[in-house]
N, CA, C, O and CB atoms as a CASP TS submission, in Angstrom:
PFRMAT TS
TARGET T0000
AUTHOR 0000-0000-0000
METHOD Language model
MODEL 1
PARENT N/A
ATOM      1  N   MET     1     -22.702   7.014 -18.053  1.00  0.00           N
ATOM      2  CA  MET     1     -23.028   5.769 -17.378  1.00  0.00           C
ATOM      3  C   MET     1     -21.845   4.796 -17.431  1.00  0.00           C
ATOM      4  O   MET     1     -21.481   4.214 -16.409  1.00  0.00           O
ATOM      5  CB  MET     1     -24.273   5.133 -18.010  1.00  0.00           C
ATOM      6  N   ALA     2     -21.242   4.614 -18.618  1.00  0.00           N
ATOM      7  CA  ALA     2     -20.111   3.692 -18.744  1.00  0.00           C
ATOM      8  C   ALA     2     -18.903   4.202 -17.969  1.00  0.00           C
ATOM      9  O   ALA     2     -18.156   3.407 -17.400  1.00  0.00           O
ATOM     10  CB  ALA     2     -19.743   3.491 -20.221  1.00  0.00           C
ATOM     11  N   ASN     3     -18.702   5.513 -17.939  1.00  0.00           N
ATOM     12  CA  ASN     3     -17.587   6.099 -17.204  1.00  0.00           C
ATOM     13  C   ASN     3     -17.721   5.818 -15.713  1.00  0.00           C
ATOM     14  O   ASN     3     -16.727   5.534 -15.046  1.00  0.00           O
ATOM     15  CB  ASN     3     -17.510   7.610 -17.455  1.00  0.00           C
ATOM     16  N   ASN     4     -18.928   5.893 -15.190  1.00  0.00           N
ATOM     17  CA  ASN     4     -19.181   5.640 -13.784  1.00  0.00           C
ATOM     18  C   ASN     4     -18.906   4.175 -13.446  1.00  0.00           C
ATOM     19  O   ASN     4     -18.351   3.881 -12.387  1.00  0.00           O
ATOM     20  CB  ASN     4     -20.625   6.012 -13.424  1.00  0.00           C
ATOM     21  N   ARG     5     -19.285   3.257 -14.330  1.00  0.00           N
ATOM     22  CA  ARG     5     -19.059   1.831 -14.083  1.00  0.00           C
ATOM     23  C   ARG     5     -17.572   1.513 -14.104  1.00  0.00           C
ATOM     24  O   ARG     5     -17.099   0.688 -13.323  1.00  0.00           O
ATOM     25  CB  ARG     5     -19.797   0.976 -15.125  1.00  0.00           C
ATOM     26  N   LEU     6     -16.833   2.167 -14.998  1.00  0.00           N
ATOM     27  CA  LEU     6     -15.391   1.956 -15.079  1.00  0.00           C
ATOM     28  C   LEU     6     -14.712   2.482 -13.822  1.00  0.00           C
ATOM     29  O   LEU     6     -13.822   1.829 -13.277  1.00  0.00           O
ATOM     30  CB  LEU     6     -14.809   2.642 -16.330  1.00  0.00           C
ATOM     31  N   LYS     7     -15.123   3.647 -13.362  1.00  0.00           N
ATOM     32  CA  LYS     7     -14.562   4.221 -12.140  1.00  0.00           C
ATOM     33  C   LYS     7     -14.869   3.317 -10.941  1.00  0.00           C
ATOM     34  O   LYS     7     -14.016   3.137 -10.073  1.00  0.00           O
ATOM     35  CB  LYS     7     -15.122   5.645 -11.901  1.00  0.00           C
ATOM     36  N   GLU     8     -16.062   2.756 -10.887  1.00  0.00           N
ATOM     37  CA  GLU     8     -16.451   1.860  -9.801  1.00  0.00           C
ATOM     38  C   GLU     8     -15.628   0.574  -9.835  1.00  0.00           C
ATOM     39  O   GLU     8     -15.285   0.031  -8.784  1.00  0.00           O
ATOM     40  CB  GLU     8     -17.947   1.534  -9.888  1.00  0.00           C
ATOM     41  N   PHE     9     -15.309   0.083 -11.031  1.00  0.00           N
ATOM     42  CA  PHE     9     -14.532  -1.148 -11.174  1.00  0.00           C
ATOM     43  C   PHE     9     -13.126  -0.988 -10.602  1.00  0.00           C
ATOM     44  O   PHE     9     -12.593  -1.923 -10.003  1.00  0.00           O
ATOM     45  CB  PHE     9     -14.453  -1.558 -12.646  1.00  0.00           C
ATOM     46  N   PHE    10     -12.521   0.184 -10.779  1.00  0.00           N
ATOM     47  CA  PHE    10     -11.154   0.405 -10.345  1.00  0.00           C
ATOM     48  C   PHE    10     -11.040   1.007  -8.947  1.00  0.00           C
ATOM     49  O   PHE    10      -9.953   1.443  -8.566  1.00  0.00           O
ATOM     50  CB  PHE    10     -10.466   1.289 -11.320  1.00  0.00           C
ATOM     51  N   GLN    11     -12.104   1.046  -8.182  1.00  0.00           N
ATOM     52  CA  GLN    11     -12.019   1.536  -6.813  1.00  0.00           C
ATOM     53  C   GLN    11     -11.186   0.571  -5.986  1.00  0.00           C
ATOM     54  O   GLN    11     -11.299  -0.646  -6.137  1.00  0.00           O
ATOM     55  CB  GLN    11     -13.427   1.712  -6.197  1.00  0.00           C
ATOM     56  N   LEU    12     -10.355   1.111  -5.119  1.00  0.00           N
ATOM     57  CA  LEU    12      -9.431   0.282  -4.359  1.00  0.00           C
ATOM     58  C   LEU    12      -9.970  -0.148  -3.002  1.00  0.00           C
ATOM     59  O   LEU    12      -9.523  -1.152  -2.447  1.00  0.00           O
ATOM     60  CB  LEU    12      -8.150   1.012  -4.169  1.00  0.00           C
ATOM     61  N   GLY    13     -10.903   0.583  -2.476  1.00  0.00           N
ATOM     62  CA  GLY    13     -11.420   0.260  -1.156  1.00  0.00           C
ATOM     63  C   GLY    13     -10.474   0.717  -0.065  1.00  0.00           C
ATOM     64  O   GLY    13      -9.489   1.407  -0.329  1.00  0.00           O
ATOM     65  N   GLU    14     -10.780   0.330   1.158  1.00  0.00           N
ATOM     66  CA  GLU    14      -9.998   0.783   2.309  1.00  0.00           C
ATOM     67  C   GLU    14      -8.580   0.216   2.297  1.00  0.00           C
ATOM     68  O   GLU    14      -7.628   0.929   2.614  1.00  0.00           O
ATOM     69  CB  GLU    14     -10.698   0.391   3.601  1.00  0.00           C
ATOM     70  N   LEU    15      -8.429  -1.050   1.938  1.00  0.00           N
ATOM     71  CA  LEU    15      -7.111  -1.672   1.945  1.00  0.00           C
ATOM     72  C   LEU    15      -6.200  -1.046   0.896  1.00  0.00           C
ATOM     73  O   LEU    15      -5.039  -0.756   1.182  1.00  0.00           O
ATOM     74  CB  LEU    15      -7.233  -3.174   1.705  1.00  0.00           C
ATOM     75  N   GLY    16      -6.705  -0.836  -0.303  1.00  0.00           N
ATOM     76  CA  GLY    16      -5.906  -0.214  -1.357  1.00  0.00           C
ATOM     77  C   GLY    16      -5.527   1.207  -1.017  1.00  0.00           C
ATOM     78  O   GLY    16      -4.407   1.635  -1.296  1.00  0.00           O
ATOM     79  N   ASN    17      -6.441   1.942  -0.420  1.00  0.00           N
ATOM     80  CA  ASN    17      -6.135   3.317  -0.026  1.00  0.00           C
ATOM     81  C   ASN    17      -5.088   3.364   1.079  1.00  0.00           C
ATOM     82  O   ASN    17      -4.303   4.310   1.148  1.00  0.00           O
ATOM     83  CB  ASN    17      -7.402   4.029   0.431  1.00  0.00           C
ATOM     84  N   TYR    18      -5.067   2.344   1.951  1.00  0.00           N
ATOM     85  CA  TYR    18      -4.068   2.303   3.012  1.00  0.00           C
ATOM     86  C   TYR    18      -2.668   2.190   2.415  1.00  0.00           C
ATOM     87  O   TYR    18      -1.738   2.846   2.885  1.00  0.00           O
ATOM     88  CB  TYR    18      -4.342   1.127   3.971  1.00  0.00           C
ATOM     89  N   PHE    19      -2.510   1.351   1.366  1.00  0.00           N
ATOM     90  CA  PHE    19      -1.205   1.203   0.740  1.00  0.00           C
ATOM     91  C   PHE    19      -0.697   2.528   0.204  1.00  0.00           C
ATOM     92  O   PHE    19       0.492   2.824   0.322  1.00  0.00           O
ATOM     93  CB  PHE    19      -1.267   0.181  -0.376  1.00  0.00           C
ATOM     94  N   PHE    20      -1.572   3.330  -0.382  1.00  0.00           N
ATOM     95  CA  PHE    20      -1.157   4.633  -0.886  1.00  0.00           C
ATOM     96  C   PHE    20      -0.842   5.590   0.250  1.00  0.00           C
ATOM     97  O   PHE    20       0.107   6.370   0.154  1.00  0.00           O
ATOM     98  CB  PHE    20      -2.234   5.222  -1.779  1.00  0.00           C
ATOM     99  N   ARG    21      -1.627   5.545   1.332  1.00  0.00           N
ATOM    100  CA  ARG    21      -1.386   6.445   2.460  1.00  0.00           C
ATOM    101  C   ARG    21      -0.080   6.136   3.172  1.00  0.00           C
ATOM    102  O   ARG    21       0.606   7.052   3.627  1.00  0.00           O
ATOM    103  CB  ARG    21      -2.533   6.365   3.444  1.00  0.00           C
ATOM    104  N   VAL    22       0.278   4.844   3.276  1.00  0.00           N
ATOM    105  CA  VAL    22       1.493   4.465   3.995  1.00  0.00           C
ATOM    106  C   VAL    22       2.722   5.033   3.307  1.00  0.00           C
ATOM    107  O   VAL    22       3.667   5.444   3.981  1.00  0.00           O
ATOM    108  CB  VAL    22       1.604   2.940   4.101  1.00  0.00           C
ATOM    109  N   PHE    23       2.729   5.066   1.975  1.00  0.00           N
ATOM    110  CA  PHE    23       3.910   5.493   1.249  1.00  0.00           C
ATOM    111  C   PHE    23       3.911   6.985   0.915  1.00  0.00           C
ATOM    112  O   PHE    23       4.826   7.456   0.241  1.00  0.00           O
ATOM    113  CB  PHE    23       4.032   4.700  -0.010  1.00  0.00           C
ATOM    114  N   GLN    24       2.918   7.732   1.366  1.00  0.00           N
ATOM    115  CA  GLN    24       2.909   9.175   1.161  1.00  0.00           C
ATOM    116  C   GLN    24       3.698   9.859   2.273  1.00  0.00           C
ATOM    117  O   GLN    24       3.922   9.288   3.341  1.00  0.00           O
ATOM    118  CB  GLN    24       1.461   9.714   1.110  1.00  0.00           C
ATOM    119  N   LYS    25       4.111  11.084   2.001  1.00  0.00           N
ATOM    120  CA  LYS    25       4.772  11.864   3.044  1.00  0.00           C
ATOM    121  C   LYS    25       3.745  12.202   4.122  1.00  0.00           C
ATOM    122  O   LYS    25       2.576  12.434   3.817  1.00  0.00           O
ATOM    123  CB  LYS    25       5.418  13.163   2.457  1.00  0.00           C
ATOM    124  N   PRO    26       4.177  12.230   5.370  1.00  0.00           N
ATOM    125  CA  PRO    26       3.234  12.546   6.449  1.00  0.00           C
ATOM    126  C   PRO    26       2.738  13.991   6.357  1.00  0.00           C
ATOM    127  O   PRO    26       3.463  14.896   5.943  1.00  0.00           O
ATOM    128  CB  PRO    26       3.892  12.306   7.815  1.00  0.00           C
ATOM    129  N   ASP    27       1.495  14.171   6.752  1.00  0.00           N
ATOM    130  CA  ASP    27       0.891  15.497   6.760  1.00  0.00           C
ATOM    131  C   ASP    27       1.462  16.292   7.932  1.00  0.00           C
ATOM    132  O   ASP    27       1.348  15.853   9.076  1.00  0.00           O
ATOM    133  CB  ASP    27      -0.662  15.405   6.852  1.00  0.00           C
ATOM    134  N   PRO    28       2.077  17.455   7.676  1.00  0.00           N
ATOM    135  CA  PRO    28       2.672  18.219   8.785  1.00  0.00           C
ATOM    136  C   PRO    28       1.624  18.777   9.741  1.00  0.00           C
ATOM    137  O   PRO    28       1.953  19.119  10.877  1.00  0.00           O
ATOM    138  CB  PRO    28       3.512  19.360   8.237  1.00  0.00           C
ATOM    139  N   ASN    29       0.377  18.877   9.310  1.00  0.00           N
ATOM    140  CA  ASN    29      -0.669  19.412  10.182  1.00  0.00           C
ATOM    141  C   ASN    29      -1.201  18.367  11.155  1.00  0.00           C
ATOM    142  O   ASN    29      -1.784  18.719  12.180  1.00  0.00           O
ATOM    143  CB  ASN    29      -1.810  19.957   9.347  1.00  0.00           C
ATOM    144  N   LYS    30      -1.006  17.078  10.846  1.00  0.00           N
ATOM    145  CA  LYS    30      -1.485  16.022  11.737  1.00  0.00           C
ATOM    146  C   LYS    30      -0.449  15.731  12.815  1.00  0.00           C
ATOM    147  O   LYS    30       0.754  15.696  12.557  1.00  0.00           O
ATOM    148  CB  LYS    30      -1.804  14.740  10.941  1.00  0.00           C
ATOM    149  N   LYS    31      -0.948  15.526  14.026  1.00  0.00           N
ATOM    150  CA  LYS    31      -0.058  15.202  15.124  1.00  0.00           C
ATOM    151  C   LYS    31       0.280  13.713  15.057  1.00  0.00           C
ATOM    152  O   LYS    31      -0.597  12.878  14.838  1.00  0.00           O
ATOM    153  CB  LYS    31      -0.700  15.572  16.492  1.00  0.00           C
ATOM    154  N   SER    32       1.550  13.393  15.248  1.00  0.00           N
ATOM    155  CA  SER    32       2.005  12.010  15.175  1.00  0.00           C
ATOM    156  C   SER    32       2.883  11.726  16.375  1.00  0.00           C
ATOM    157  O   SER    32       3.574  12.611  16.880  1.00  0.00           O
ATOM    158  CB  SER    32       2.768  11.734  13.854  1.00  0.00           C
ATOM    159  N   ASN    33       2.849  10.480  16.828  1.00  0.00           N
ATOM    160  CA  ASN    33       3.739  10.121  17.923  1.00  0.00           C
ATOM    161  C   ASN    33       4.702   9.030  17.461  1.00  0.00           C
ATOM    162  O   ASN    33       4.572   8.501  16.357  1.00  0.00           O
ATOM    163  CB  ASN    33       2.931   9.652  19.157  1.00  0.00           C
ATOM    164  N   PHE    34       5.656   8.705  18.304  1.00  0.00           N
ATOM    165  CA  PHE    34       6.715   7.767  17.961  1.00  0.00           C
ATOM    166  C   PHE    34       6.156   6.394  17.620  1.00  0.00           C
ATOM    167  O   PHE    34       6.586   5.782  16.642  1.00  0.00           O
ATOM    168  CB  PHE    34       7.709   7.654  19.104  1.00  0.00           C
ATOM    169  N   ASN    35       5.210   5.900  18.401  1.00  0.00           N
ATOM    170  CA  ASN    35       4.658   4.567  18.176  1.00  0.00           C
ATOM    171  C   ASN    35       3.964   4.471  16.817  1.00  0.00           C
ATOM    172  O   ASN    35       4.099   3.464  16.121  1.00  0.00           O
ATOM    173  CB  ASN    35       3.679   4.208  19.290  1.00  0.00           C
ATOM    174  N   LEU    36       3.240   5.487  16.449  1.00  0.00           N
ATOM    175  CA  LEU    36       2.545   5.485  15.161  1.00  0.00           C
ATOM    176  C   LEU    36       3.537   5.507  14.004  1.00  0.00           C
ATOM    177  O   LEU    36       3.341   4.808  13.010  1.00  0.00           O
ATOM    178  CB  LEU    36       1.595   6.686  15.063  1.00  0.00           C
ATOM    179  N   ARG    37       4.590   6.294  14.120  1.00  0.00           N
ATOM    180  CA  ARG    37       5.616   6.337  13.062  1.00  0.00           C
ATOM    181  C   ARG    37       6.321   4.993  12.934  1.00  0.00           C
ATOM    182  O   ARG    37       6.595   4.546  11.821  1.00  0.00           O
ATOM    183  CB  ARG    37       6.650   7.447  13.350  1.00  0.00           C
ATOM    184  N   MET    38       6.618   4.346  14.048  1.00  0.00           N
ATOM    185  CA  MET    38       7.274   3.037  14.004  1.00  0.00           C
ATOM    186  C   MET    38       6.345   1.982  13.401  1.00  0.00           C
ATOM    187  O   MET    38       6.794   1.124  12.640  1.00  0.00           O
ATOM    188  CB  MET    38       7.718   2.609  15.417  1.00  0.00           C
ATOM    189  N   MET    39       5.058   2.038  13.736  1.00  0.00           N
ATOM    190  CA  MET    39       4.104   1.087  13.184  1.00  0.00           C
ATOM    191  C   MET    39       4.040   1.222  11.664  1.00  0.00           C
ATOM    192  O   MET    39       4.047   0.217  10.953  1.00  0.00           O
ATOM    193  CB  MET    39       2.710   1.297  13.804  1.00  0.00           C
ATOM    194  N   HIS    40       3.978   2.446  11.166  1.00  0.00           N
ATOM    195  CA  HIS    40       3.919   2.656   9.723  1.00  0.00           C
ATOM    196  C   HIS    40       5.237   2.257   9.057  1.00  0.00           C
ATOM    197  O   HIS    40       5.233   1.758   7.932  1.00  0.00           O
ATOM    198  CB  HIS    40       3.589   4.124   9.411  1.00  0.00           C
ATOM    199  N   GLY    41       6.344   2.469   9.731  1.00  0.00           N
ATOM    200  CA  GLY    41       7.634   2.047   9.187  1.00  0.00           C
ATOM    201  C   GLY    41       7.722   0.540   9.055  1.00  0.00           C
ATOM    202  O   GLY    41       8.200   0.033   8.039  1.00  0.00           O
ATOM    203  N   ILE    42       7.269  -0.183  10.067  1.00  0.00           N
ATOM    204  CA  ILE    42       7.270  -1.642  10.011  1.00  0.00           C
ATOM    205  C   ILE    42       6.312  -2.128   8.930  1.00  0.00           C
ATOM    206  O   ILE    42       6.607  -3.099   8.233  1.00  0.00           O
ATOM    207  CB  ILE    42       6.885  -2.241  11.378  1.00  0.00           C
ATOM    208  N   ASN    43       5.179  -1.470   8.785  1.00  0.00           N
ATOM    209  CA  ASN    43       4.243  -1.853   7.725  1.00  0.00           C
ATOM    210  C   ASN    43       4.849  -1.650   6.343  1.00  0.00           C
ATOM    211  O   ASN    43       4.644  -2.477   5.454  1.00  0.00           O
ATOM    212  CB  ASN    43       2.949  -1.052   7.845  1.00  0.00           C
ATOM    213  N   LYS    44       5.592  -0.565   6.149  1.00  0.00           N
ATOM    214  CA  LYS    44       6.254  -0.335   4.863  1.00  0.00           C
ATOM    215  C   LYS    44       7.229  -1.457   4.551  1.00  0.00           C
ATOM    216  O   LYS    44       7.256  -1.972   3.433  1.00  0.00           O
ATOM    217  CB  LYS    44       6.985   1.014   4.864  1.00  0.00           C
ATOM    218  N   ILE    45       8.032  -1.835   5.542  1.00  0.00           N
ATOM    219  CA  ILE    45       9.011  -2.902   5.347  1.00  0.00           C
ATOM    220  C   ILE    45       8.317  -4.213   5.016  1.00  0.00           C
ATOM    221  O   ILE    45       8.744  -4.925   4.108  1.00  0.00           O
ATOM    222  CB  ILE    45       9.887  -3.067   6.594  1.00  0.00           C
ATOM    223  N   SER    46       7.256  -4.541   5.738  1.00  0.00           N
ATOM    224  CA  SER    46       6.578  -5.818   5.497  1.00  0.00           C
ATOM    225  C   SER    46       5.893  -5.849   4.138  1.00  0.00           C
ATOM    226  O   SER    46       5.881  -6.892   3.485  1.00  0.00           O
ATOM    227  CB  SER    46       5.556  -6.086   6.594  1.00  0.00           C
ATOM    228  N   ILE    47       5.327  -4.740   3.698  1.00  0.00           N
ATOM    229  CA  ILE    47       4.693  -4.682   2.374  1.00  0.00           C
ATOM    230  C   ILE    47       5.741  -4.875   1.289  1.00  0.00           C
ATOM    231  O   ILE    47       5.520  -5.628   0.341  1.00  0.00           O
ATOM    232  CB  ILE    47       3.952  -3.335   2.172  1.00  0.00           C
ATOM    233  N   LEU    48       6.886  -4.200   1.421  1.00  0.00           N
ATOM    234  CA  LEU    48       7.942  -4.327   0.418  1.00  0.00           C
ATOM    235  C   LEU    48       8.526  -5.739   0.388  1.00  0.00           C
ATOM    236  O   LEU    48       8.802  -6.267  -0.689  1.00  0.00           O
ATOM    237  CB  LEU    48       9.050  -3.314   0.691  1.00  0.00           C
ATOM    238  N   MET    49       8.715  -6.351   1.546  1.00  0.00           N
ATOM    239  CA  MET    49       9.234  -7.719   1.590  1.00  0.00           C
ATOM    240  C   MET    49       8.236  -8.708   0.991  1.00  0.00           C
ATOM    241  O   MET    49       8.632  -9.644   0.297  1.00  0.00           O
ATOM    242  CB  MET    49       9.566  -8.116   3.034  1.00  0.00           C
ATOM    243  N   PHE    50       6.973  -8.510   1.249  1.00  0.00           N
ATOM    244  CA  PHE    50       5.946  -9.380   0.671  1.00  0.00           C
ATOM    245  C   PHE    50       5.935  -9.275  -0.846  1.00  0.00           C
ATOM    246  O   PHE    50       5.881 -10.292  -1.536  1.00  0.00           O
ATOM    247  CB  PHE    50       4.565  -9.027   1.232  1.00  0.00           C
ATOM    248  N   LEU    51       5.986  -8.051  -1.374  1.00  0.00           N
ATOM    249  CA  LEU    51       6.003  -7.869  -2.825  1.00  0.00           C
ATOM    250  C   LEU    51       7.259  -8.471  -3.447  1.00  0.00           C
ATOM    251  O   LEU    51       7.194  -9.064  -4.524  1.00  0.00           O
ATOM    252  CB  LEU    51       5.908  -6.385  -3.174  1.00  0.00           C
ATOM    253  N   ALA    52       8.395  -8.325  -2.780  1.00  0.00           N
ATOM    254  CA  ALA    52       9.632  -8.924  -3.289  1.00  0.00           C
ATOM    255  C   ALA    52       9.528 -10.444  -3.307  1.00  0.00           C
ATOM    256  O   ALA    52       9.967 -11.080  -4.265  1.00  0.00           O
ATOM    257  CB  ALA    52      10.835  -8.487  -2.437  1.00  0.00           C
ATOM    258  N   ALA    53       8.955 -11.034  -2.264  1.00  0.00           N
ATOM    259  CA  ALA    53       8.799 -12.490  -2.212  1.00  0.00           C
ATOM    260  C   ALA    53       7.868 -12.985  -3.313  1.00  0.00           C
ATOM    261  O   ALA    53       8.129 -14.023  -3.923  1.00  0.00           O
ATOM    262  CB  ALA    53       8.265 -12.920  -0.843  1.00  0.00           C
ATOM    263  N   ILE    54       6.795 -12.261  -3.572  1.00  0.00           N
ATOM    264  CA  ILE    54       5.871 -12.646  -4.645  1.00  0.00           C
ATOM    265  C   ILE    54       6.575 -12.568  -5.995  1.00  0.00           C
ATOM    266  O   ILE    54       6.406 -13.458  -6.829  1.00  0.00           O
ATOM    267  CB  ILE    54       4.615 -11.739  -4.640  1.00  0.00           C
ATOM    268  N   ILE    55       7.357 -11.521  -6.220  1.00  0.00           N
ATOM    269  CA  ILE    55       8.073 -11.382  -7.491  1.00  0.00           C
ATOM    270  C   ILE    55       9.094 -12.512  -7.652  1.00  0.00           C
ATOM    271  O   ILE    55       9.195 -13.102  -8.728  1.00  0.00           O
ATOM    272  CB  ILE    55       8.777 -10.003  -7.572  1.00  0.00           C
ATOM    273  N   ILE    56       9.844 -12.816  -6.602  1.00  0.00           N
ATOM    274  CA  ILE    56      10.821 -13.911  -6.668  1.00  0.00           C
ATOM    275  C   ILE    56      10.117 -15.233  -6.929  1.00  0.00           C
ATOM    276  O   ILE    56      10.595 -16.032  -7.734  1.00  0.00           O
ATOM    277  CB  ILE    56      11.641 -13.993  -5.362  1.00  0.00           C
ATOM    278  N   TRP    57       9.006 -15.478  -6.275  1.00  0.00           N
ATOM    279  CA  TRP    57       8.260 -16.715  -6.460  1.00  0.00           C
ATOM    280  C   TRP    57       7.761 -16.848  -7.899  1.00  0.00           C
ATOM    281  O   TRP    57       7.836 -17.925  -8.490  1.00  0.00           O
ATOM    282  CB  TRP    57       7.083 -16.774  -5.484  1.00  0.00           C
ATOM    283  N   ILE    58       7.255 -15.755  -8.455  1.00  0.00           N
ATOM    284  CA  ILE    58       6.762 -15.783  -9.832  1.00  0.00           C
ATOM    285  C   ILE    58       7.916 -16.022 -10.802  1.00  0.00           C
ATOM    286  O   ILE    58       7.771 -16.801 -11.745  1.00  0.00           O
ATOM    287  CB  ILE    58       6.035 -14.465 -10.177  1.00  0.00           C
ATOM    288  N   VAL    59       9.053 -15.371 -10.591  1.00  0.00           N
ATOM    289  CA  VAL    59      10.214 -15.557 -11.464  1.00  0.00           C
ATOM    290  C   VAL    59      10.688 -17.004 -11.420  1.00  0.00           C
ATOM    291  O   VAL    59      11.008 -17.575 -12.463  1.00  0.00           O
ATOM    292  CB  VAL    59      11.358 -14.609 -11.057  1.00  0.00           C
ATOM    293  N   LYS    60      10.740 -17.609 -10.232  1.00  0.00           N
ATOM    294  CA  LYS    60      11.152 -19.005 -10.117  1.00  0.00           C
ATOM    295  C   LYS    60      10.185 -19.940 -10.825  1.00  0.00           C
ATOM    296  O   LYS    60      10.606 -20.935 -11.416  1.00  0.00           O
ATOM    297  CB  LYS    60      11.271 -19.397  -8.659  1.00  0.00           C
ATOM    298  N   ARG    61       8.901 -19.635 -10.772  1.00  0.00           N
ATOM    299  CA  ARG    61       7.890 -20.464 -11.439  1.00  0.00           C
ATOM    300  C   ARG    61       8.003 -20.378 -12.948  1.00  0.00           C
ATOM    301  O   ARG    61       7.837 -21.381 -13.642  1.00  0.00           O
ATOM    302  CB  ARG    61       6.494 -20.049 -11.006  1.00  0.00           C
ATOM    303  N   VAL    62       8.281 -19.197 -13.457  1.00  0.00           N
ATOM    304  CA  VAL    62       8.332 -18.988 -14.914  1.00  0.00           C
ATOM    305  C   VAL    62       9.630 -19.548 -15.488  1.00  0.00           C
ATOM    306  O   VAL    62       9.616 -20.161 -16.555  1.00  0.00           O
ATOM    307  CB  VAL    62       8.203 -17.482 -15.257  1.00  0.00           C
ATOM    308  N   LEU    63      10.744 -19.348 -14.799  1.00  0.00           N
ATOM    309  CA  LEU    63      12.033 -19.816 -15.318  1.00  0.00           C
ATOM    310  C   LEU    63      12.290 -21.176 -14.838  1.00  0.00           C
ATOM    311  O   LEU    63      13.325 -21.759 -15.159  1.00  0.00           O
ATOM    312  CB  LEU    63      13.169 -18.909 -14.921  1.00  0.00           C
TER
END
């Protein structure tokens, strides 16, 4: 029972799972087109820039 509650607490949901899917290697069995690859590439860049900005902001606040 406690194990199930702990597993439920750490569930990421759809948004968290998307972050993991974006940074995984593409599945060779799935068909992909140029627009989809570019969209995921732009999403990777924006996620990384957002995380960098948050880290810089936190460092400036602490120091």
